[in-house]
N, C-alpha and C positions, 0 to 999 in steps of 0.2 A: 208261752210255751217254754219249758226249761230244756236246755241242751243236755244230751247224754254226756257222761264223763269223757268218752273218747272224742266226741264232737267238740266239747268245751276245751279239751286239751289242744286239739288241732286249731281251733279258732284263736285261742290265746297265743299259740306259737306264731300264727300268722300276724296277729296284732303286735306281738313283741318285735317281729321282723320289720313290720311297717313302721312301728314307733321308732325303732332304732335308726332306720333309714331316713325317717322324717327329720330326726334330730341331727343327722350328719351335717346338715348345713348350719346348725346352731353352733355358736362359739361363745366362750365365756372369757371375760377379762376383768381385771381390777381397775376401778376408776377412782378410788380414794383409799388411802391407808397404806402404810408400809408394813403393817403386821405387828407393830409395837404399840402397846397400850400407852396413851399419853395424850397431851393436848398441846400440839405444836403444828406449825406449818402455815398458818394464815398468811395469805399474800403470795404463797408459792404454789407449786404444782400439787394437786390433791393426792396424787399417788405417792408423794414423798412425805405427806403429813402423818401425824400421829392422831389416831382416833381412840375412843374408849367405848366399845360396845355400841355400834350404830344399830338402831332399831328401825323405826318407820322411815320410809323413803318415798319421795313423790317427785314428779316432773312439774315444775312451776309453770305458770302461764307464759313466761318468756322463754321457756325451754331449758332453763338451768335445773340442776338436780339438787333438791333440798332434802335434808335428812336430820333425824334426831340423833345427835351424838350423846347417847343417853347418860352414860356414867361421867361424862364431862359436863353434863347439865346445860347443854347448849343446843341451838339449832344452827346448822351450818349449810353452806351453799357451795356447789361446784359449778363454775362457769362452763357452759357447753362450748363456748367459743375458745376460751384460753386454757381450760382445764385447771384453773387456779381455784383455791378454796378460801372461803372467808366465813366468819361468824355473823349470823343474822341477829341472834338473840341469846342472851345469857352471858355471865361473866366467867363461867367455868367453876364457880363455887355453888354448892347446893344451898338452897334457901327459898324463900318466898317473899320477894320484894320487887319494887320497880314499877308497879302499875302507874300509868299516867306519864311515864318518862321514857328516856332513851332505851330501846330494847337491849342494847349491849351493856347497859348498866343494871339490868334486872337480874335477879337471882331466880333460877328455875330448879326444880328437883325431879330429875329423871323424866324428861319428856319422852313419851313412848311412840306416839303416832301423830301425824299432822295431815291437814287437808286445806286446800284453798277454797274459799267461798266463791261462788260465781262472780261476785263483785270485786274479787282480787284480794280480800283480807285473808290472812294466814291464821288458822286455828291449830292448836295442838293440845294434847293431853299431858298433864304432869302426874304420873301415877303415884309418886310418893307424896305429892301435895294434895292428891284426891280432888283435882279440879281441871277445868278446861280454861285456857287463856287464848288470847288472839293478839296478833300484830295488826293494828288498824293501819291500812295502807295510806289513808288520807292524812292522818295526823302523825304517822310513824311513831306511835306509842303503843305500849302494851296495856291490856286490861284483862280482868277476869270475867269470864262469861258464865261459868257455873262452878259451884263449890265454894266452901269456906276455908279450905286448907286443912280441915280435920276430917278424919274417917268417921263414917256412920251412914245411916239411912234415914233421911228426913227431908221435909220441904216440899213434897208433892202438892201442887196447887198454888204455890207461892213463888216468890222471886228465886230464880236459879242460883243467884249469888249468895243466897241464905240457906241453900240446901246442902246436905252432906251426901257424899258418895264414898264408895269403898274400892279403891284401886281401879279407877277407870282406865281403859286401855285404848279402845278404838273409837273413832268418830266418823260420821258421814253426814252429808246434807241431803235433804229431800231434793227433788228435781229442780224446783225454782229457787231453792236456797232459803225458804221461809223458816225451816225447822232444822235443828241440829239433833242428831241421834247419837247417844253415847252408850258404849258397852260398859255398864257398871258391874264389873266382874264379881267383886266380892259380895255384891247384893244379888247376883244372879238375875239381873234385870237389864233391860234397855230403857234408858231415860230419854225423854224428848224435851228439848228446849225450844219454845216459840221465840224466835229472835226478835219479833216485833214487840211483844209484851214483856219478854224476859222471864216468863214463867216456865216452870218445869213440872213434868208429870212422868209417871211410869207408863211407857208405851207397850212393853211386853215383859213378862216374867213375874212370877209370884214369890220370888225369893227362895224357893226350894230347889235343892239339888236333885232334881228328878228328871227322868227322860222326857223329851218333848214328843208328844204324839204327832205322827205324820198327818198333815191336813188340819192341824190345830189353828185356831184363829189367833191373830195378833191381839193379845189381851193381857191385862194385869193378872189374869187367872191362869195363864199358860206357863208351865214350868220351863226354865232354861238352865241347863247345867253348864255354868261357866261361859257365858257369851263373851268371846275374846276379841274377835275381829270381824269386820265386814267391809264390803265395798258395794257400790251401786253400778249395775249394768246399764248399757245404753238404753235399754227398754224401760228402765226405772225400777226393775226388780232389785232387791237386796240379796246378797249372798253372805250368810252368817256362818262363821266357824265357832263351834263349841270346843274350847280347849279341854276342859275336864270331860266333856261328853264324847270327844273324839269323833265328831260328826260335822257335816256341812248341810245346811238347809238353804233352800231358795225361798225368799219371802215375796210372794206375789203381791205387788202393790195394788193391783186392781181389786182382788178379792180379799186382801189382807189375811192371807193364810200361809202357813209354813209347810214346806214340802221337803221331805228327807231326800237327799240326792247322793251323799257319800258318807262312808264310814258306818261300820256296824255298831259302834260304841265301844268296841274292844280296842285297846291300845296295841299297836303293832306296826310292822313294816314289811313290805314285799316289793321287790324291784320289778317283778313282772306285771304287765297290765292285768287289771281285773275290772269287772263290773263295779262301778263306783259305789253303789249301795252295798256291795258285799266286800268292800275293801277294808283294810285296817289303816288307821291314822295314828299319829303319835304326837299329840299335843299341838295341833295347828294354831299358830299365833299371828298369822298374816294372811290376808286375802287380796288378790288383785285380779282384774278382769281385762281380757284382751280387747283391742279397739272394736272388733266385730261382735263382742259379747258372747262368743261361742267357746272360749277357753277360760276356765276358772283356775287361777294359780293359787297354790297354798304354800305358805312357809311352814313346813311340817317340822317344828322345832326340835323335838326329841329324836327324830330320825336324821336330823342334819341334812335335810333334802328339800328341794322344791318339787311339788307334785302338781299334776294338771288334770282337771276334769274336762273331758272333751264332750261338749254338748252336741256335736255334729253326729254323734253315734247314738243309736237307740238299742239298748239302754245306754246312758252315758258311761264312759269308761274312764278309769283312773290310770294315768301314766306317770312315769318318773321323768323329770325335766333336768335336774342337776343334783349332783351328789350320788353317793353309792350306799348310803345308810350308815356309814362310819364317820366318826368325828375326825376332822383333820383340816389341813390348809392347802388346798390346791391338789395337783398343779393347775395353774390358771388357764392355760390355753392348749389346744383349742376345744377339747371335748368337754361339755358341761357334765356329762355323766361320770367323768373321771376326776372331776374337781370336788374334792371333799370340803365340807364346810363345818362350822362349829356353832350349833344352837342359834341359827339364824332366827330373827324375830320379825323382820319387816320386808315387804316386797311392794313394788309399784310398777305399773306399766306406762310406757310412753304412748300417749294417745295418737301420735302421728306415725311413729315407726313400729310400734308394737314391741320394742325392746323391753326387757324385764330387768329391773334394778332390785338388788338384794342387799338388805342390811345384815351382813354376815357377822353376827355380833361378837363371838368370842375369838374370831381371827382379827377383829378390829379393822375390817375392810368393808367397802361397798363394792359389789361386783355387778357386772352387766352381762346379760345373755341376749344375744342377737340371733336372728334367723328362726324365730319361733312361729308356729301357726297362729292364725288369728290377726296377723298384721295386715294393713291395707295392701291392696294389689299394686305392687310397683311404686316407684317414686313419682311424685307429682311432676309433670313436665315443667321445666324452667322457661323463662321468657325467651331464651334462645331457640326453643323448639318451635316457635311460632314466627310467621312472617311479620316483619316490622317495616313499615313504609316511612321513610324519612323525607322531609320537605321543609319549606320555610314559609312562614307567614309574617309579613312586615319585617323581613330580614332576620327573624328569629328561628332557630332550629326547632323542629317539631318532630314528634314520632307518634305513630298509631300502630299498635300491635294488634294483630287480627286473630281471632279464634279460628279453629278448624271449621266449626260450623256455628254461625251466629245464632244466638238465642232470639226468639220472637221479639220484635220491636227494636233490635239492635241496641241493647243497653250498654253503657260504658262507664268506666271509672276514670276520673281525671286526676292523674298524679300531678300535683301542683309543684312538686320539687323532688329531686333525687330519684329520677327514674331508675328502676332496677335495684334500689337498696331495700333490703328486708321485704322481698316481694311476695310473701306468702299469700296475702289477700289477693293481689293482682293475679298470681299464678292460678289460684283456685277459681277465680272468676273467669279467667281465660278458658279454663277447662270446662266451665259451665256455659261458654258461648258469649262471654262479654268481650268488648274491646277495652284496651288500655291506651290512654292518650296522654301526651305531655307536650308542653311548650316551655322553652327555656326563658325563665324570668329571674335568673340568678341576680342576687344583690339589689333587687328592687323592693323587697320586703313588703310586698302587697300594696305598694304605693300607687298613685294615679297612673303612671306609665304601665305598670303591671296589669292594672285593671283594663286599660285600653287594649293591651295585647291579648288579654283573656277574651274580651268582647270579639275581637277579630278572629281569634282561634276558634271560638265556639261556632261562629257563623261559618267558618271554612270547613270544619270537620263534620258538622251536621249535614252540610250540603254535599261535600265531596264523598264522604263515606256512608251517607245515609244513616248516621247515628241518631239515636233517640234525642229529642230536644232537651231532655232533662237528665244530665249526668249525675253521678254520685261524686262529689268532690272529695279528694284524698289529700290531707295536709300533714306531712311528717315534719316535726321539728319546726324550722323556720318557714316551712311550707304551710304551716297552720295559718299564717297571716294572709297570704293570698287566697287560700281555700275559703276561709270564713268571710273575708272581705268581699269576695265575688258573690258569695251566697247572700250577703247583706245587700249588695248592689243589684243582683238579679235573682231574688228569691223565687220568682215565678218560673225560672229556668233551671232550678236545682231540685233533684229528687231527694237528696240528703247530703249530709256532710260527715265524713269520717276523719276525725282528728287524732293524731298519734303523737304524744309528748309535744303538743303544739306550743309554739311561741305565740302568745296572744298580747304581749306587751313588750315593746322594745326597751322599756325601762327595767324590765327583768332580764331579758337577753336581747341584744348583746351588750347592753350597758355595763353589766358587771363582769363581762368576760373579755371584751376587746374594745378599746376606745376607738380604734380605726373603724371597725364594723359598725359601732354605734353611730359614728359620724356619717357613715355611708347610709345607714338606715334613716337617719334624720334627713339627709340630703334627698333620699327617695321621696320624701314628703315635702320637699322644698323648705326645710328648716335648717337653721344653724344651731350649734350647741347652746347659744345664748337663748334661743327660743324653744328649747327642748320641752319645757313644761306645757307648751301649747299643743303638743302632739295629742291627737284624739285616736284612741285605739278601738278595736271592734268590741271590746267588753262593755263599752258604753253606747254601742250602736246596734244592739240586737233587735230592736223593735221590728224591722222588716221580716226577720226570721221568725219572730214570735207571731206576728200577724198572719203570715202565710203558713204557719205550722210546719216549718221545714224540719224534718227529723235529724237528730244528731247522734253520733256514736263516738264516745271519747275513750281512748286507751292511753294510759300514762304510767310511769314509774313513780311509786309513792315516795321514793328516796332519791329523786332526780335532783342532783346538785348543779346541773348545767342549765336546765330550764326548770326552775323550781315549780313543782306542782301547786303549792299554795298561792303562788303569784300569777298563775296562768289557768290551768284546767280547773282548779278548785273554785276560782271566782266564777268561771263559766258555769260550773255545776250549780253553785249557789244561786246565780241569777236566773237560770232556767227553772230551778226548783221554786224559787220565789214567784215566778210568773206562771207556775203550774204547767210548764211546757214539758211534754214527755221526752225523755232521752234515755239512752243506754250508756253505761260507762263501766269500764273495768280498770281499776287502779291497782297495779301489781305491787303487793306488799314487799317492801325492802328492795325493790328494783330501782335501777338508775335510769339514765337517759337512754342507754343502749342495753340490750338490743331492743329495737323498735318492734312494733306489731306483736302478734301473739304466735307462740309456737304452733298452736292449733288454731287456724284462722276461722274455724267454723262459726263462732258467734257473729263475727263481722260479716262473713259471707252470707249467712242466713238472713241477717238484717238487711243487707243490700238487695238481695234477691227479693225479699219480701216487699221492698218499696215499690218494685215494678209490678209485682203480682197483685198489689193492692190497687193499682191504677186502673 
């Protein structure tokens, strides 16, 4: 039923009032860039650095903000903890070189957008090089994934690295990360790369600049007018913005059909809310989705604004989020609707907080908007929100933190070191009814004394608190040694092992960091420095874990210089793979030893909960 003009006017007035009030809690601030075009500031505060037209921006697995500093031809990162900026890839000079080597020695040519693969590798599009490249987290080297470096349209059915594209812009992975989809703008197509075989094909688009029919099938026969940007919703659907077509489509992944949601196809701008399908857009070049999947954010480049499709309403409505439709620079705070921007190109949402990051290109800044709809309900309670019982076992300090309501079977995670540090997984599991337990075995490095203490502790807490007989072991950094060694010692009593930047060889750490700690570690095994070569570590003792099929989940930083991944986690991965032992791993491209864990702990939490659901 269509509303009358009077009813429509009244309804829109109410919507404008509600939208304005809804955004009163939203605030905008600059997180990088001093407004001057340039390439300076690495190692210092990001807000004092010079950028040159930032485009795509995304939240990394460790929570840092990573973006394409496009006209500087580099990928840069902002530390969430310190606010400092550094370069991840690129020299600052345009070109195409560096595959197989140090990412900071490689030449890029206008990186436009970037995404993290579920395994932690970082992929990006270089528009002027007409290709997609990646930073391999495990080898910390760059390689080309698709494209030859030349413009064209060729290669379907063959190797992606031998195919040509024409000004690719946006990329996204399918849900399990088996395929990479690329907006091949100049060819008016979406190309698909099978990451296992390395082959490429046209997924959708016939190369013609024609309107896309509502309800059309995903097919090489379906026209797409300038497929510019897309993102994947939590339910697996894709949201596609057509820059030339000034429209937004939802691509239903189950039926593989395209459904028109926003934009009439006519270029324009309006500040007032409108039914999304009847609204005007102005060259949308970025798409991002709220954590709940109900808000679709658009970088509406030519109107210099961020706009929002609200899927909680029927029909979906289009609202203004930031900017007023005029080109400018700020003011920065607090009202996003008063903050002018200049041809923004990229946007990305924080999967935990729901904050929106904006690559405000021609002001040479990265901005952040907080307090938006679609964010999770409230902040996850910290460890301090729960009752923690302290006691001793064998003279060692112990803690058990209790959930508000225990989950069936009383599952628990055993923090083997550093109770309370980087606790995202622990906090989320507590909220799901798990216990968190810890015994102090500092400076024992998983040696015999630590193992005896673990035996006693396990017997005590399972009896005293009625905890499940098979915990999930959690080993951070040097806690990796006791976590995996007790799983080797008692595999029948372990549900799984979660290792995070783990020390798995004392010859890697602490040997190369502290002679004093190295001697302490040797002493924990009854060895002197003269007998150091006789130390036997867990990487050569995995047989009990393999025989009992103990599940493992590994998280690490690919550029960890404290506990080098190639000397620890990589060897574990190789040996598990060689044995055909299933495991999960996320190696964070370009990340160091800190921060530990994942900004969004969902993958580890789902894995841990699944271990007990399978029993």
